[in-house]
VEXDO-268284 format. One record per residue (C-alpha): residue in three letters; residue number from 1; y, z, x. Coordinates in pm, 1 decimal, decimal comma, padded with zeros to 6 digits. Layout:
<rs>
R residu num        y        z        x
R    ALA NUM        Y        Z        X
...
</rs>
This chain:
<rs>
R residu num        y        z        x
R    MET   1  04356,7  01247,9 -13459,4
R    THR   2  04096,3  01405,5 -13238,2
R    VAL   3  04119,9  01789,1 -13256,5
R    ARG   4  03991,7  01991,5 -12964,9
R    LYS   5  03816,2  02310,0 -13061,7
R    ASN   6  03740,2  02633,8 -12885,1
R    GLN   7  03361,1  02613,3 -12802,5
R    ALA   8  03318,9  02950,1 -12967,8
R    ASN   9  03436,4  02825,9 -13308,3
R    LEU  10  03193,2  02535,2 -13326,1
R    SER  11  02946,8  02479,9 -13595,4
R    ALA  12  02586,7  02410,2 -13517,5
R    ASP  13  02612,0  02047,2 -13641,7
R    GLU  14  02936,3  02002,6 -13399,3
R    LYS  15  02733,0  02152,9 -13096,7
R    ARG  16  02420,8  01913,8 -13191,0
R    ARG  17  02659,2  01606,5 -13208,2
R    PHE  18  02833,7  01679,8 -12871,7
R    VAL  19  02509,8  01735,9 -12703,7
R    ALA  20  02354,7  01416,4 -12835,6
R    ALA  21  02650,8  01208,8 -12738,3
R    VAL  22  02645,2  01345,1 -12380,2
R    LEU  23  02267,4  01289,8 -12353,2
R    GLU  24  02318,0  00912,3 -12471,3
R    LEU  25  02579,3  00855,0 -12196,7
R    LYS  26  02361,4  01002,4 -11940,0
R    ARG  27  02057,4  00777,0 -12075,6
R    SER  28  02281,4  00467,8 -12060,3
R    GLY  29  02398,8  00530,5 -11727,2
R    ARG  30  02762,4  00582,5 -11815,2
R    TYR  31  02772,8  00944,5 -11742,6
R    ASP  32  02698,2  00917,8 -11366,4
R    ALA  33  02993,1  00696,5 -11320,1
R    PHE  34  03213,0  00990,2 -11421,7
R    VAL  35  03047,0  01197,5 -11149,0
R    THR  36  03072,9  00947,8 -10887,8
R    THR  37  03469,8  00894,2 -10985,1
R    HIS  38  03529,4  01271,4 -10930,3
R    ASN  39  03328,3  01322,3 -10604,7
R    ALA  40  03515,2  01006,8 -10471,6
R    PHE  41  03856,6  01195,1 -10509,2
R    ILE  42  03718,7  01531,3 -10415,4
R    MET  43  03623,4  01399,3 -10080,1
R    SER  44  03938,9  01187,2 -10026,0
R    ASP  45  04207,7  01441,7 -10158,6
R    THR  46  04337,2  01624,9 -09841,9
R    ASP  47  04631,0  01834,1 -09794,7
R    ASN  48  04781,8  01610,2 -09525,9
R    SER  49  04693,4  01258,9 -09664,7
R    GLU  50  04739,8  01082,3 -09988,7
R    ARG  51  04612,3  01299,5 -10278,2
R    THR  52  04582,0  01235,1 -10633,1
R    GLY  53  04301,1  01436,3 -10828,9
R    HIS  54  04322,3  01766,6 -10636,5
R    ARG  55  04547,9  01948,5 -10412,4
R    SER  56  04868,3  01788,1 -10566,2
R    PRO  57  05094,0  01761,3 -10836,5
R    SER  58  04903,4  01517,8 -11036,4
R    PHE  59  04597,5  01731,8 -11058,4
R    LEU  60  04675,2  01808,3 -11410,1
R    PRO  61  04776,8  01454,5 -11536,0
R    TRP  62  04485,8  01304,2 -11354,4
R    HIS  63  04244,8  01527,7 -11509,0
R    ARG  64  04402,3  01482,1 -11847,0
R    ARG  65  04356,4  01097,4 -11818,7
R    TYR  66  03986,6  01165,8 -11664,6
R    LEU  67  03896,0  01358,9 -11982,4
R    LEU  68  04035,0  01109,9 -12212,6
R    GLU  69  03815,0  00858,4 -12064,7
R    PHE  70  03533,6  01053,6 -12113,8
R    GLU  71  03626,1  01175,0 -12476,2
R    ARG  72  03666,0  00815,6 -12545,9
R    ALA  73  03322,7  00744,9 -12414,0
R    LEU  74  03162,6  01010,6 -12633,3
R    GLN  75  03337,0  00869,6 -12929,4
R    SER  76  03180,0  00528,3 -12871,1
R    VAL  77  02865,1  00714,7 -12943,6
R    ASP  78  02990,8  00935,5 -13220,8
R    ALA  79  03322,7  00910,7 -13349,5
R    SER  80  03328,0  01248,1 -13481,8
R    VAL  81  03279,1  01415,2 -13132,6
R    ALA  82  03589,2  01593,5 -12966,3
R    LEU  83  03582,5  01769,8 -12624,5
R    PRO  84  03571,6  02155,1 -12695,2
R    TYR  85  03706,6  02382,3 -12457,6
R    TRP  86  03587,2  02712,1 -12307,8
R    ASP  87  03836,4  02977,8 -12292,7
R    TRP  88  03686,6  03150,5 -11997,3
R    SER  89  03951,7  03449,9 -11999,6
R    ALA  90  03770,8  03549,6 -12334,7
R    ASP  91  03417,0  03435,4 -12307,7
R    ARG  92  03356,4  03578,5 -11974,5
R    SER  93  02980,9  03668,0 -11967,0
R    PRO  94  02674,7  03497,3 -11919,0
R    ARG  95  02551,6  03600,7 -12259,5
R    ALA  96  02848,7  03373,3 -12439,6
R    SER  97  02767,8  03164,7 -12693,6
R    LEU  98  02831,6  02852,4 -12480,4
R    TRP  99  02519,8  02941,8 -12255,8
R    ALA 100  02261,7  02959,8 -12530,3
R    PRO 101  01983,3  02720,8 -12566,5
R    ASP 102  02127,3  02528,6 -12865,3
R    PHE 103  02430,7  02417,8 -12645,6
R    LEU 104  02449,8  02426,3 -12277,9
R    GLY 105  02164,4  02655,1 -12166,1
R    GLY 106  02198,7  02948,6 -11917,2
R    THR 107  02199,5  03052,8 -11572,3
R    GLY 108  01946,8  02918,2 -11320,8
R    ARG 109  01656,6  03090,9 -11200,5
R    SER 110  01701,8  03322,2 -10887,6
R    ARG 111  01467,7  03108,7 -10629,7
R    ASP 112  01651,0  02775,7 -10667,7
R    GLY 113  01917,4  02792,3 -10931,4
R    GLN 114  01724,0  02560,2 -11167,8
R    VAL 115  01843,2  02577,0 -11524,5
R    THR 116  01540,5  02614,1 -11734,5
R    ASP 117  01664,9  02630,3 -12077,4
R    GLY 118  01859,1  02429,7 -12309,7
R    PRO 119  01912,9  02035,2 -12362,2
R    PHE 120  01996,1  01994,2 -11980,3
R    ALA 121  01699,9  02175,3 -11849,3
R    ALA 122  01486,7  01963,7 -11595,7
R    SER 123  01194,9  02056,7 -11823,7
R    ALA 124  01353,4  01852,9 -12118,9
R    GLY 125  01346,1  01559,7 -11913,0
R    ASN 126  01679,8  01416,0 -11997,3
R    TRP 127  01905,9  01535,9 -11732,0
R    PRO 128  01801,5  01413,9 -11368,8
R    ILE 129  02100,6  01465,4 -11124,4
R    SER 130  02150,1  01106,3 -10951,8
R    VAL 131  02490,7  01150,8 -10794,1
R    ARG 132  02402,7  01449,0 -10576,7
R    VAL 133  02503,6  01602,2 -10271,7
R    ASP 134  02134,4  01711,9 -10174,0
R    ALA 135  01787,8  01644,3 -10252,3
R    ARG 136  01754,9  01845,2 -10542,8
R    THR 137  01740,8  01642,4 -10878,1
R    PHE 138  01771,2  01920,3 -11132,3
R    LEU 139  02079,5  02104,3 -11304,8
R    ARG 140  02161,9  02428,1 -11117,9
R    ARG 141  02355,9  02724,4 -11200,3
R    SER 142  02419,7  03079,4 -11087,0
R    LEU 143  02654,2  03238,3 -11343,5
R    GLY 144  02842,5  03521,5 -11172,3
R    GLY 145  02629,6  03498,6 -10859,9
R    SER 146  02902,8  03404,5 -10588,9
R    VAL 147  03212,8  03538,1 -10780,6
R    ARG 148  03147,4  03855,2 -11022,6
R    GLU 149  03450,2  03808,4 -11266,8
R    LEU 150  03617,5  03514,9 -11438,2
R    PRO 151  03998,5  03514,1 -11490,3
R    THR 152  04127,8  03779,9 -11732,0
R    ARG 153  04410,4  03684,0 -11980,2
R    ALA 154  04646,1  03900,9 -11805,5
R    GLU 155  04599,0  03692,5 -11492,1
R    VAL 156  04621,1  03375,0 -11700,0
R    ASP 157  04962,4  03493,8 -11860,3
R    SER 158  05083,1  03556,0 -11502,7
R    VAL 159  05039,4  03211,5 -11412,6
R    LEU 160  05191,8  03082,4 -11742,8
R    ALA 161  05488,6  03294,9 -11649,6
R    MET 162  05576,3  03095,1 -11339,5
R    PRO 163  05895,3  02875,1 -11408,9
R    THR 164  05848,8  02592,7 -11157,8
R    TYR 165  05574,5  02334,1 -11211,4
R    ASP 166  05515,3  02256,6 -10830,4
R    MET 167  05718,9  02239,1 -10501,3
R    ALA 168  05678,7  02140,0 -10148,0
R    PRO 169  05456,5  02111,4 -09941,9
R    TRP 170  05303,8  01965,6 -10272,6
R    ASN 171  04948,5  02051,7 -10163,2
R    SER 172  04711,9  02373,4 -10156,9
R    ALA 173  04976,2  02570,8 -09979,0
R    SER 174  05236,1  02508,4 -10261,1
R    ASP 175  05373,2  02789,9 -10461,9
R    GLY 176  05440,0  02743,1 -10848,5
R    PHE 177  05239,7  02692,6 -11174,6
R    ARG 178  05022,8  02398,0 -11089,4
R    ASN 179  04879,8  02535,5 -10748,9
R    HIS 180  04807,7  02884,7 -10877,8
R    LEU 181  04640,9  02721,4 -11184,8
R    GLU 182  04428,5  02498,8 -10968,6
R    GLY 183  04354,0  02811,5 -10787,6
R    TRP 184  04440,0  02763,2 -10415,9
R    ARG 185  04711,2  03029,2 -10446,4
R    GLY 186  04735,1  03366,3 -10632,3
R    VAL 187  04488,0  03495,7 -10856,4
R    ASN 188  04268,6  03163,3 -10846,3
R    LEU 189  04206,7  03041,1 -11206,8
R    HIS 190  04064,0  02680,2 -11211,1
R    ASN 191  03869,1  02689,1 -10868,1
R    ARG 192  03709,8  03048,9 -10940,4
R    VAL 193  03559,1  02929,2 -11253,4
R    HIS 194  03366,6  02650,0 -11065,7
R    VAL 195  03246,0  02896,6 -10809,9
R    TRP 196  03152,4  03152,6 -11099,7
R    VAL 197  02935,8  02891,0 -11262,8
R    GLY 198  02797,4  02784,2 -10929,5
R    GLY 199  02537,6  02515,4 -10863,4
R    GLN 200  02669,9  02165,6 -10901,2
R    MET 201  02993,4  02311,2 -11046,3
R    ALA 202  03087,5  02452,5 -10708,2
R    THR 203  03061,0  02112,9 -10540,7
R    GLY 204  03238,1  01772,6 -10556,3
R    VAL 205  02976,6  01644,1 -10810,0
R    SER 206  03050,4  01927,7 -11057,4
R    PRO 207  03077,8  01683,5 -11358,0
R    ASN 208  02684,8  01672,2 -11334,5
R    ASP 209  02709,0  02007,5 -11517,4
R    PRO 210  02839,5  01948,2 -11885,3
R    VAL 211  03049,9  02262,2 -11885,1
R    PHE 212  03285,6  02082,5 -11630,6
R    TRP 213  03440,2  01901,3 -11951,1
R    LEU 214  03486,4  02233,7 -12136,1
R    HIS 215  03633,1  02402,7 -11831,3
R    HIS 216  03890,6  02123,0 -11770,9
R    ALA 217  03970,4  02112,2 -12148,5
R    TYR 218  04065,7  02455,9 -12128,2
R    VAL 219  04280,5  02414,0 -11821,4
R    ASP 220  04457,7  02123,3 -11982,7
R    LYS 221  04535,0  02346,1 -12270,6
R    LEU 222  04670,4  02577,4 -12042,7
R    TRP 223  04904,4  02309,2 -11907,1
R    ALA 224  05022,2  02256,5 -12271,4
R    GLU 225  05081,6  02623,7 -12304,5
R    TRP 226  05294,4  02621,4 -11999,7
R    GLN 227  05502,5  02334,3 -12130,1
R    ARG 228  05558,0  02513,1 -12453,8
R    ARG 229  05680,3  02826,4 -12258,9
R    HIS 230  05899,7  02652,6 -12024,2
R    PRO 231  06058,0  02336,0 -12205,9
R    ASP 232  06324,4  02295,2 -11937,7
R    SER 233  06065,0  02271,9 -11660,6
R    GLY 234  05915,6  01927,5 -11613,6
R    TYR 235  05660,8  01768,0 -11362,6
R    LEU 236  05765,6  01760,8 -11024,1
R    PRO 237  05815,3  01566,2 -10779,3
R    ALA 238  06030,2  01329,3 -10971,9
R    ALA 239  06058,6  01033,1 -10680,3
R    GLY 240  06027,7  00954,8 -10313,5
R    THR 241  05774,8  01186,2 -10213,6
R    ARG 242  05504,1  01091,3 -09948,0
R    ASP 243  05150,4  01095,5 -10016,6
R    VAL 244  05153,5  01242,3 -10389,3
R    VAL 245  05223,4  01105,2 -10717,3
R    ASP 246  05580,8  01103,8 -10847,3
R    LEU 247  05654,9  01125,3 -11193,2
R    ASP 248  05677,0  00743,0 -11253,3
R    GLU 249  05424,9  00640,8 -11003,9
R    THR 250  05078,6  00531,1 -11142,3
R    MET 251  04767,3  00694,4 -11058,4
R    LYS 252  04443,5  00581,2 -10887,8
R    PRO 253  04183,7  00472,1 -10999,2
R    TRP 254  04325,5  00349,0 -11339,2
R    ASN 255  04655,4  00209,1 -11174,8
R    ASP 256  04788,3  00182,3 -11520,1
R    VAL 257  04907,4  00508,9 -11608,1
R    ARG 258  05187,1  00751,6 -11484,6
R    PRO 259  05219,7  01144,6 -11509,3
R    ALA 260  05508,6  01040,3 -11723,6
R    ASP 261  05304,9  00893,5 -11966,6
R    LEU 262  05077,9  01191,8 -12006,4
R    LEU 263  05306,3  01489,4 -12041,2
R    ASP 264  05259,5  01519,8 -12411,5
R    HIS 265  04889,1  01553,3 -12505,3
R    ARG 266  04960,6  01526,9 -12891,9
R    ALA 267  04998,6  01154,4 -12825,4
R    HIS 268  04628,3  01155,9 -12802,0
R    TYR 269  04475,7  01484,3 -12946,5
R    THR 270  04566,9  01816,7 -13068,1
R    PHE 271  04412,1  02159,4 -12991,9
R    ASP 272  04303,2  02390,2 -13278,5
R    THR 273  04586,3  02638,3 -13197,8
R    ASP 274  04866,6  02361,8 -13189,3
</rs>
């Protein structure tokens, strides 16, 4: 069984293997397909039309399946690799270990945001940005440049305390746990982290930055924590809801999986805190 660990506790060998598997997916062309998929859903998911990956109840199960697909791709390169998670409520500084040169590299330079150290820097030659929103072909970051502070644990706990998964109008105006975690309402968790990292992470092509996977692995973990706190509160809506994915409806682009199939992460992996 795959065990997803806090990135702060990875060994040097675990970091090296994760990075090597990510770089191999990039070299083979498989990585960019994930970026393309995410961007397509960012562009099509709107508040007043069909929405699946974002601004909707299926934000969490959609990304759970998306991360599973990526994790399986990594494991096809190296079976020992699991997705680590970044607890941004604890590791809240640009000086945190995940931004070190032996792992993800650090922030971008001031004039253009280009990441200049680590395995994904343009100078290393292994990380050209092919699926992009502008002409720049290098990884960009501006850690803490647009948003000063990452979410605190108190803010996380305030969202985990919400007893209802989601509610009408089932979009970015909704109240409830899902939308406050996604970040369109309230203290803004998930969305704020994307903007704090900056660069490609603040756009629809955010998976161009490998930290995307660590960020979403933690969002996924928070969903599991919420489920443990609220065992009598399940995924909503159940049925008959226009433009969103009900509990037993299949999700695009796979069309073979329902939110109901993804409610228990332990069927696929565990976390180091389970």
